[in-house]
C-alpha positions as CSV (number, residue, x, y, z in Angstrom):
1,M,0.0,-0.1,0.2
2,S,0.9,3.6,-1.1
3,T,0.2,7.0,0.6
4,P,-0.8,9.0,-2.8
5,A,1.2,11.9,-3.2
6,D,-1.1,15.0,-2.0
7,W,-1.1,17.8,0.7
8,Y,-1.4,16.6,4.4
9,P,-0.8,18.1,7.9
10,D,2.5,19.3,8.8
11,P,4.4,16.7,10.6
12,N,6.9,19.4,11.9
13,G,3.9,22.0,13.0
14,R,5.1,25.0,11.4
15,A,2.8,25.0,8.1
16,E,-0.5,23.8,8.2
17,V,0.1,21.2,5.3
18,R,3.4,19.9,3.6
19,Y,3.1,17.9,0.4
20,W,4.3,14.3,0.4
21,D,5.3,12.8,-2.9
22,G,4.3,9.7,-2.6
23,N,7.7,8.6,-1.3
24,A,9.0,11.2,1.2
25,W,7.7,14.8,2.7
26,T,8.8,17.5,0.6
27,D,9.8,21.3,1.6
28,H,6.9,22.7,-0.3
29,V,4.2,23.6,2.6
30,S,1.1,26.0,2.8
31,T,-0.2,27.8,5.4
32,G,-3.6,30.0,4.4
33,G,-3.2,29.3,1.0
34,Q,0.0,30.7,0.4
35,Q,2.7,28.3,-0.7
36,S,6.3,28.6,0.7
37,T,9.3,25.9,1.4
38,D,10.4,25.4,4.8
39,P,13.1,22.5,5.1
40,V,12.0,18.9,6.6
41,S,13.0,18.7,10.0
42,G,15.6,15.9,10.8
43,S,13.6,14.5,13.6
44,V,10.9,13.6,11.5
45,K,12.5,10.5,9.7
46,G,11.3,7.3,8.3
47,L,7.9,5.8,8.6
48,D,7.6,8.0,11.6
49,R,6.6,10.8,9.0
50,L,3.3,9.2,8.0
51,D,2.6,8.3,11.2
52,K,3.2,11.8,12.8
53,G,1.8,13.8,10.1
54,L,-1.2,12.2,8.7
55,T,-3.6,12.7,11.2
56,I,-7.2,14.0,11.0
57,G,-10.4,14.1,13.7
58,N,-11.9,15.9,16.6
59,E,-10.6,13.3,19.2
60,G,-11.5,14.9,22.9
61,R,-13.8,17.7,21.7
62,P,-16.5,18.2,24.3
63,D,-19.2,18.6,22.1
64,K,-18.4,15.4,20.1
65,I,-17.8,13.7,23.6
66,H,-21.3,14.7,24.4
67,E,-22.8,13.1,21.0
68,Q,-20.9,9.8,21.9
69,L,-23.1,9.6,24.9
70,T,-26.0,10.8,24.7
71,D,-27.1,10.2,21.0
72,Q,-29.3,6.6,20.0
73,G,-28.1,3.5,18.6
74,F,-24.8,3.4,16.3
75,R,-24.3,7.2,16.6
76,G,-23.8,7.6,20.4
77,A,-24.3,5.2,23.8
78,G,-27.6,6.6,24.6
79,L,-27.3,7.7,27.7
80,T,-30.1,10.4,28.9
81,G,-27.9,12.2,31.7
82,K,-24.7,12.4,33.8
83,V,-24.1,9.2,35.9
84,E,-23.2,10.1,39.3
85,G,-19.8,9.1,41.3
86,G,-16.0,8.3,39.9
87,G,-13.1,9.6,40.9
88,G,-11.4,11.0,38.0
89,T,-9.6,7.9,36.8
90,I,-10.2,4.7,34.5
91,L,-10.5,2.5,37.6
92,T,-13.2,4.8,39.4
93,E,-15.1,6.5,36.8
94,P,-18.4,5.0,36.2
95,V,-18.2,6.1,32.1
96,L,-15.2,6.2,29.5
97,V,-15.2,7.8,26.4
98,V,-12.3,5.9,24.3
99,N,-10.8,7.8,20.7
100,Q,-8.6,6.5,18.7
101,K,-6.4,8.8,17.5
102,A,-7.4,8.9,13.3
103,K,-4.6,8.6,11.0
104,L,-4.8,8.0,7.1
105,I,-1.3,5.9,7.8
106,E,-1.5,4.0,11.1
107,L,1.5,2.7,12.2
108,N,1.1,3.2,16.3
109,N,-2.4,2.9,17.8
110,Q,-3.2,6.0,20.0
111,Y,-6.1,6.4,22.0
112,G,-7.2,9.1,24.4
113,V,-9.5,8.3,27.4
114,F,-12.5,11.0,28.6
115,G,-14.8,11.1,31.0
116,Q,-18.1,12.6,30.7
117,D,-17.4,15.9,30.6
118,G,-14.6,15.7,27.9
119,E,-11.9,16.2,30.2
120,Q,-9.0,13.5,29.7
121,I,-7.9,11.1,32.0
122,A,-5.7,8.9,30.4
123,M,-3.8,7.5,27.2
124,V,-3.5,4.8,25.5
125,N,-0.4,4.4,23.4
126,Q,1.1,1.0,21.1
127,V,4.8,1.2,22.1
128,G,7.7,-1.2,21.3
129,Q,7.4,-1.3,17.5
130,S,10.5,-2.0,15.7
131,G,11.1,-0.6,12.0
132,M,10.7,-3.9,10.5
133,K,6.9,-4.2,12.3
134,K,5.8,-0.6,11.3
135,A,7.0,-1.2,7.5
136,M,5.0,-4.7,7.4
137,R,2.1,-2.9,8.9
138,L,2.2,0.1,5.7
139,V,2.5,-2.8,3.2
140,S,0.4,-5.6,4.4
141,S,-2.0,-7.1,7.2
142,L,0.9,-9.4,8.6
143,D,1.1,-7.5,11.6
144,Q,-2.0,-9.3,12.9
145,F,0.2,-11.8,13.8
146,M,2.9,-10.2,15.7
147,T,3.0,-9.2,19.7
148,H,1.5,-5.9,20.5
149,K,2.0,-3.9,23.5
150,L,0.0,-0.9,24.6
151,E,0.7,1.6,27.9
152,I,-1.9,3.2,29.8
153,T,-0.7,6.7,31.4
154,D,-2.2,8.7,33.6
155,N,-2.5,12.9,33.2
156,A,0.9,12.8,35.1
157,G,2.5,10.6,32.2
158,Q,2.5,7.7,34.6
159,V,2.0,4.2,33.4
160,V,-0.7,2.7,35.6
161,M,-1.1,-0.4,33.2
162,Q,0.2,-2.4,30.7
163,L,-1.5,-4.9,28.2
164,T,0.5,-7.2,25.9
165,R,-0.9,-9.1,23.2
166,P,1.8,-11.9,21.9
167,R,1.8,-12.8,18.7
168,K,-1.4,-15.0,17.5
169,V,-2.6,-17.7,14.9
170,I,-6.4,-17.8,15.9
171,K,-7.1,-16.5,18.9
172,S,-5.7,-13.7,21.3
173,T,-4.8,-13.9,24.6
174,V,-4.1,-10.3,26.2
175,I,-1.6,-10.3,29.2
176,V,-2.7,-7.3,31.7
177,E,-0.1,-6.1,33.9
178,N,-0.1,-3.2,36.5
179,G,2.7,-0.1,35.9
180,Q,5.2,-2.0,37.5
181,G,4.8,-5.3,35.2
182,G,3.5,-7.9,37.7
183,E,0.5,-9.5,36.1
184,I,-3.0,-8.9,37.1
185,G,-4.8,-11.3,34.7
186,R,-5.4,-12.3,31.1
187,I,-7.9,-11.5,28.5
188,V,-8.3,-14.9,26.7
189,Q,-10.7,-15.4,23.5
190,Q,-12.9,-18.3,24.0
191,K,-13.3,-19.0,20.2
192,A,-12.6,-18.0,16.9
193,I,-16.0,-18.5,15.0
194,G,-19.1,-16.8,15.2
195,K,-19.7,-14.0,17.7
196,I,-16.5,-13.3,19.6
197,N,-16.2,-14.1,23.2
198,F,-13.3,-13.6,26.0
199,G,-12.7,-14.8,29.7
200,L,-11.1,-12.5,32.2
201,E,-9.2,-14.3,34.3
202,A,-6.5,-14.4,36.6
203,N,-4.7,-16.9,39.6
204,G,-6.4,-20.0,37.3
205,Q,-9.7,-18.7,37.8
206,T,-12.1,-17.1,35.6
207,L,-13.7,-13.9,37.0
208,G,-16.1,-12.7,34.2
209,S,-16.4,-12.7,30.4
210,I,-17.1,-9.9,27.5
211,K,-19.2,-10.8,24.6
212,A,-20.0,-9.8,21.4
213,E,-23.7,-8.8,20.7
214,N,-23.4,-9.6,17.1
215,W,-21.6,-11.2,14.6
216,R,-19.5,-8.0,13.5
217,A,-18.8,-7.0,17.3
218,W,-19.6,-3.3,17.7
219,N,-21.3,-3.4,20.8
220,F,-20.2,-6.0,23.4
221,R,-21.4,-6.9,27.2
222,I,-19.2,-7.5,30.4
223,E,-20.5,-10.0,32.6
224,D,-19.2,-11.5,36.0
225,A,-18.7,-15.0,36.8
226,S,-22.4,-15.3,37.7
227,G,-23.6,-14.0,34.2
228,T,-24.6,-10.9,35.1
229,E,-23.6,-7.5,33.0
230,V,-21.8,-5.4,34.6
231,A,-20.2,-3.1,31.9
232,R,-21.1,-2.3,28.6
233,I,-18.9,-1.3,25.5
234,S,-20.7,0.6,22.5
235,K,-19.5,1.5,19.3
236,T,-20.0,5.3,18.1
237,F,-19.8,6.8,15.2
238,E,-17.2,8.3,13.9
239,G,-18.1,10.6,11.2
240,F,-17.8,9.9,7.8
241,A,-14.4,11.4,7.2
242,K,-12.9,9.0,9.3
243,T,-15.2,6.1,8.2
244,M,-14.2,6.2,5.0
245,F,-10.2,7.2,5.2
246,T,-9.2,5.8,8.6
247,T,-9.7,2.6,10.6
248,A,-9.8,4.7,13.4
249,D,-12.8,3.3,16.5
250,N,-14.6,5.7,18.7
251,Y,-17.1,3.8,21.9
252,V,-18.2,4.4,25.0
253,V,-17.8,2.3,28.3
254,Q,-20.5,2.3,30.6
255,I,-19.6,0.5,34.1
256,H,-22.5,-0.3,35.9
257,Q,-20.8,-1.3,38.9
258,R,-17.4,-1.4,40.1
259,M,-16.5,-5.1,41.1
260,A,-13.2,-6.0,43.4
261,E,-9.9,-6.0,42.1
262,P,-8.7,-7.9,40.0
263,L,-11.6,-8.1,38.1
264,N,-12.3,-4.2,38.0
265,S,-8.9,-3.9,36.3
266,L,-9.9,-6.5,33.9
267,I,-13.0,-4.9,32.9
268,V,-11.2,-1.7,32.1
269,A,-8.4,-3.8,30.2
270,S,-10.6,-5.2,28.1
271,A,-12.3,-2.2,27.3
272,L,-9.0,-0.8,26.3
273,S,-7.6,-3.7,24.2
274,I,-11.0,-4.7,22.3
275,D,-9.0,-3.2,19.4
276,T,-5.9,-5.0,19.7
277,A,-7.4,-8.1,20.8
278,L,-9.6,-8.1,17.7
279,K,-6.6,-6.6,15.6
280,Q,-7.4,-6.8,11.7
281,D,-10.5,-9.2,12.3
282,S,-12.9,-8.5,9.4
283,R,-15.6,-9.0,12.0
284,G,-14.1,-6.3,14.8
285,F,-13.4,-2.9,15.1
286,G,-10.9,-2.7,12.4
C-alpha cells in the first residue's frame, strides 16, 4: 500500500500542510493558501513521518464526546444524563469515552480516554514497535500475527497499566499488568468462529467474560462470573471522514458497578484493548 502524493498536515507543525510526494515529505508547505518552502525537520524520519503527519479528526472535543454519550444507536451510547460517582481515573469513573487518534496511515495505535465532561483522564499508546514491524504494517496485514503492547498512562504520564497481546495464530490473549509489570490477569479469546467471546481470568480462575452482541462485534457486554452484566461497550459513529479514510474507532464504556480487584482492572483493560485483541479481524472494530 502506498500513500498518494498530496498535501497533508505538516508533521513538523510549522505550517498547515506539507506536500508528500508519494515516498517522502518535501520542503513545500502551505499556510492559509500561501505556498512557501520549509526544510523537513531531521527529527521526522522514515515511516514515523507518516504516523506523525497524516492525522485527522477531532478527538476529545467536548461537543463530540457529548454526542457520543447521548445520541441513540450507532451514533452514541444513548445516555440520558450524567452518571453519578467516579474519582477521575480509569479505575473509578463510571463512564469512559475512548477515542482512537485518526490517521490516514496508522503505524502506532493511540487512544485518548475521557470522562463524561470531556476531560482527558488517560492515554493509551502502542509501544515497542520496531521499524520492521511498522514496515509490515504499512504494506500488509501480517502485523496482526505479531506481538503488540499498549501502555496506559495517566495525565501525569505515569504508567498505570500495561497490556501485551503476544503473537497469535487464530485466537488472541491479552496479558494485563500493573504499572510495575506485575501480572493482574489475562483476557483470553474463547473461540474464533461466530460471535467473539473472551474470558477474564486471574490466578487460574475465570472471573468474568466479555461477549460480542453481534457477529461484527460492534457492541460488547461484560459480565461477572455469574453472568450478570456489569459493564457495556458501545461503538459510536466517528463521522464520515474517519469512516471513509481511516480505521479509527470510537466507543463508550459504561461500567454499571465497580467490581473488586482484579476483576475491576480486567474490565477496564478489556475495554481499552478490544481493538488490539481483535486486530485486523474483519468481524471486529478494525
